[in-house]
N, C-alpha and C positions, 0 to 999 in steps of 0.2 A: 817895569810893572810886573807883578807876580801873576802868573796864570792861576785862575780859580780852579779849585777842585770841584769840577762840575762836568757831568757827562756831556758829550758833544754830539751823541747820536751817530756813531761811526758806521752803523749798519752791520757791524760784526758782533760776535758774541762768544760765549764760553765754548761753543763747539766749532768755532772757526779754526782753520788750520793755518800754518805759516804760509802755505801755498795760496790759500784763499786771500789773505791780506796783501799778497804780492801780485795778484792777478792784474795784468795790464801795466805793471811797473817794469821799466827797463833800467837795471842797475849797472849796465855796461860802463866801464870806466871808473866805477866806484871801488874803493879799497876799504875793507873791513878787517877788524881784529876781533876775534871771539875767544875769550878765555874759556877753557873747558869745552871748547867746541868740537870735541871728539867723542862725547858720551851723553846719553840722556837727551834732554831738550837742547843742549848745546849742539849736539850732532845734527839734530833736525834744523836748528837755526843755521848752521853752516850749509847744510844741504839746500835749504831754501834760498839763501842769499846767493850762493854760487849758481843755483838754477835760474835765477833772475839776472845773471850776468856779472855779478860782483866778483872781485878777486878777494878771497878770504884767507887771512893768516890765522893759524891756530897755534898759539903758544901753549906748550904742554909740558908738564912735569914728567910724564911718561911718554917720551917722544916716539919710541918704537910702536907702542900701542896706538898712539895717535895716527901715525903714518899708515898702520894697517887699517884703522877705522875709516880713514879718508881716502884710501887708495883708489876707490871707484868714483870719486867726486872730482871732476875736472875743475880747474880754477881755484885750487886750494894749495896752501903750503904750510908746513909745520916748522916751528922753531921751539927753542927750549925756554921754559919759564917755570919757576917755582915761586908762587905768590908768597910763601911763608919765608922766603929768603930774599931780603932787600938787595943783596949783591946780585942775585939772579935777575931781579926786576930791573936793576940798573943796566946790566949787561944786555938784556933783551932790548931795552929802550935805546941804548947806544947803537946796537946793530941796526935797529929800524931807522933811527934818525940819520945814520950814515948812508942809508940808501937814497935819501933825498925825497922820499915819497910823501905826498900829502895823505892824511888819514881822514876818511870820511865818516866811518862808523866804528865805534868801539863798544862792544857789548861785554860788560863785566858779569859774565855768566857763571864762572867757576865758583865752587864753594863746598863747604863741609857742613854737615848737620848732626847735632846731638852726639858729637864725638866724645870719647873718653877724655878726661882732663889731660891736656898736652900743652907743653910750653915750647915756644919757638923764639928765635932771636934772643933778646935780653931777658927772657922770661915772660913774654906776652902770652896771654891766653890764645890758643890756636884759632878758635872760630872768629874772634874779633880780628886777629892778625891776618888770617887768610882771606876771610870774606870781605873785610873792610880795608885794613891798612895796606895789604899788598896791592889792592886795586887803587887805593888813594895814591900810593907812590907811582904806580904805572901810569895812571892818567896824567899826573903832574909832570912826569918825565917825558911823556909823549905830547905834551901840550903844544910845542912848536909845530908838530906835524898836523895837529887839528886846527890850529890857527891858520896854517898854510892853506888848509882846505877852504876856509871861509864859510863853510856851511856843514859843519860836522855835527854829529849827534853822539852823545854818550848815554848808554843805557845801563843802569845799575839794577841788577836782578835781585830784588828783595823777596819778601814773602808775607803772607798774612800772618806769619809768625811775629811780625813787628808788634802786633797787638799785645804780645805777652810781656814786654819789658821796654821801658825807656832806656836811655843811656844811664848806667850806674856810675855817676860821676865820682862817687866816693870809693868805688872798688871796681873799676873797669875790667881789670884782669883777674877778678875772682880770687884775690889773695886771701880772702877770709872765708873760704869755703866755696866749692865748685858745684854748680848745677848745670848739667849739660843742655837742658832746654832753656833756662834763662840765658845762658851764654849765647845760644843760637838766636833767641829772640832779640837780644841786645844787638847782635851783629846785623840782623835784618833791619832793625831801626836805624842803625848807622848807615846802611845802604841807601835808605830813603833820604836821610839828612844830607848825606854826601851829594846827592843829585840836586837837592834844594840849593845848597851853597855853590856848587859848581856852575849851575845855571845862572846864578846871580853874577858870578865873576865872568862867565864866558859869553853871555848873550851879546855883548857889544862887539865881540870878535866873530859873531856868527856861529858860536858853538852852544848848542842847547842840550840840556841833560834831562833825563826822565828816569824814574824808578817804577817798579812794577811787582805785582804778585802774579806768577805764571799759572797759578792754580795748583791743585793737588794732583800729582802724577807719580806713578811707581817708576823710579829710575834708580841708578846706582847711588844717588844721593842718600838712600836709606841704608847704605852698607853698614853703618855703625849700629843699626837697631836690631835687636833680637826678633825673631819671628813672633814670639809670644807677645812682644810689645805691639806689634802691628795687628795681630789678631785681637788683642784687647781693645785697641783703638777702633776696630771695625774696618780697617783698611783692607785686610785679606782674611780669607778663611783658613781653616787648619791645614788645608792642602796647598796653601800659598796662592790661591786664585783671588783675583780682585773681588772684593765684597761690597765696596762703596761705589754706587753708581754715579756719584758726583765727580769721581776722578776723571781726569782727562787723559787722552793718549799723548805720547810725546810730541806728535805733530800738532796737536791742539795746544799743548803746554808751551810750545815754542812761539805760538802766534802772537801773543801780546808783546814780547820783546822785539820780534820782527816788525810788528806794526809800529811800535814806538820808534824803532830805528829808521823807518823808511816812509811812513805814511804822509802824503801831502796834506792830510787833514790836520796834522800837527804843525804845519808851517807857522812860524811866528809864536809858537807856544813853547813852554818848557818849565822845568822845576816841579812837575806834578807826578803823582803816583797813579799808575794805571792798573787796571785789571779787566779781564775778558775783552781785550781789544778796544778799550775806551778809557777815558779819564775816570778815575774812581770818585765817588762821593765821600764826604766825611762820614765817619761811623755814626750810624743812628741805631737806637735800640730796637727799632722795628724792622730792620733790614739786615741781611747778612753782608759780610765783606766790608769794603770801605777802608779808609785810612784814619789812623789815630792822630789826634792833634799833636801828641809828643813827637811824631815822626816828621812833621812838616812845619814845625816852629822855627822861624828864621833865626832866632837868637840861639836856640839849641844847635842849629846847623852851623852857625858861625863859631860857636864854642867847640863843637866837635872838629871843625876844620883846624882851629888853632892847636888843639890837642894832637891831632893827627900829624900836623906839620912838625910839631915839636918831637913827636915820637920817631918819625921817619926821617927827619932832617931834610924834607923835600917840600917846597911850596912854590909853584909856578907864579903865584899871585902875591908874593911877599910885599911888593911895593904898591899893591892895590889897596885903596881904603877899605878897611875891614879884613884885610888879609892877616896872616899869622904874625907878620912883623909890624903891622900897623899899630 
C-alpha cells in the first residue's frame, strides 16, 4: 500500500535542526552511507548521525578534502566515489560488500546544481547522470547490504526544484539544446520518482525509501552560480550577505533528511516526499511548497526505473514484477 502524501504532525518544522530531530535517539550499531557527506548539509548530516552513535561512511570524489573536513568527527570513515563514473560506483560498492557489513541508512545527498553543460560517460547530461543515475547504480549495487539489514532506509535528497520540470522523455539528456535550470529540475524530479519506485520494490524486504526538499540553504551547491544571479534572485545582497530570511542554516537544512532516515514516526511508511521534517502535502495553489503530481506518479516512477536500468546496466530487481526486465 502506498503511503499518502499527507502531513503526520511530526512536531518539528522548518527551523528544526538535525540534532533536534535526533534528540533521544540512539543510533549505536547503525551503519550509514552519506554521499557528499563532507560539505554543506551533507557535512551536518554526517556530524549529527555520528553524534547520535552511528558509524558513517562518506564516499567522496575529493577524498583528501573529505578527510580534512571529517577529521574532528569520531565514528566516520572516507572512501572514494565519483557518482559520474559508473566504474567508480561499482568499485566502491564492491569494496563495501566485501566487508560483509549490513547497511542501515543510505542518504543520497551529493549533487550538482545549475552546472554549465557537461557530458559524462557515454554523453549523458551531467546533472541527470550525477544526481540521479549515479545514485541509482549505487543503491542497486548496495542492495544486498540493505536487504541484509532488514530495516534499512534510503533517503533521496531532491528539491523544490522538482516543480520546474517533469522527466523530459523525448530529450532526457538535452541533446536538442541545454538549459541548466531545466536540467537541474528534471534531475530533482528523478530523485523523487526513484524513491517512489525503490520503496515499492524494497518494502517487502524491510527497505523503505523517502525523498525530500531540504529547504533553501547557502552552501557550496551554488558554486556554479554567478554572484549577480543570486543577487537578482534575492538570495544575497551585493556584499554577499544572506538577504532572504526564509533560507535555512546548514544545520536546519540537514534536519529533514536526518528525520527521514531515522524517525520512528515514519515506521511502516515510505515512498513519500518530505519537507520541513514532515511528509509534504500535494501542491495546492493557496500554499507554498508541496510535491507535484508528476514527481510521485507510480507509472512515471516505473518508467524512469526501466530507463535508468537500461542506461546503467544495473537492476537489483530485474526479476521482480514491474522491474526493468519484467
